[in-house]
Phi, psi and omega in degrees: 000321179296322179296317178297321179296317178299317178297321179299316180292320182293331181294341178099355181298319182292320179296313179300318179296318180296315179298317178298320180295314180296315179297321178296319179295316179293317179297323177298319178294318179296316180296319179298316178296319179299317181292308187288328187256340184243312187279310188291324178301313177294324178297315177298322178295318178295330181266019175098042177056049180259132173262106186300326183292346180257004179281131180202164174245123181274122181260358186272339183089347176271156180266135177229147182289325184210170177298319180299318180290325178294318178292322179298324179280352179080019180285142176288126181224155170251108183271074185288339177293319177295321178296318178299318176301317181294321179295315179296320178299316178300314182297320179291318178296317179298319178295317180297316179296319178301315181295318180296313180297320179298317179293321178298317179296325178290327182283337180297136180288140178280142181296143178295143179298142182293141179289145183294145178248355180227165174221172183255137176289127182288348183264310183251357178063022175273161181272130180229157177301151184299324183274358183292143177251347175228144178282129180288346183267312183251358180060020177283151176284134180250129181266000000 
């Protein structure tokens, strides 16, 4: 089992996975900043100066000035604004990944068409191997 594990690591799969994980984490931070600092402020302004990250439903029955104060007091809240930010962030990250994968797939070279292994007999129109000199069906010589 240890030998198989060493072979697995040597193949590069673990390295590729680690690089992908680190890039994903960094990309997630960039996307989160893009959503919270660039996208949501104009959206909130268009919707009447709303800060989505501060939207919440207070379940305690007490009045609080903000989500931060409600959390500080330990009140049960549903922070649906933070959830909306997360959903929008997910959609943007998914779109970005889709675009990158789509471009990578376009850049991949298409396999060369396979060379033919058969030819057609000019007399009986049957399929014969490429190296054949006589047709097995009509016994005609094929040039």
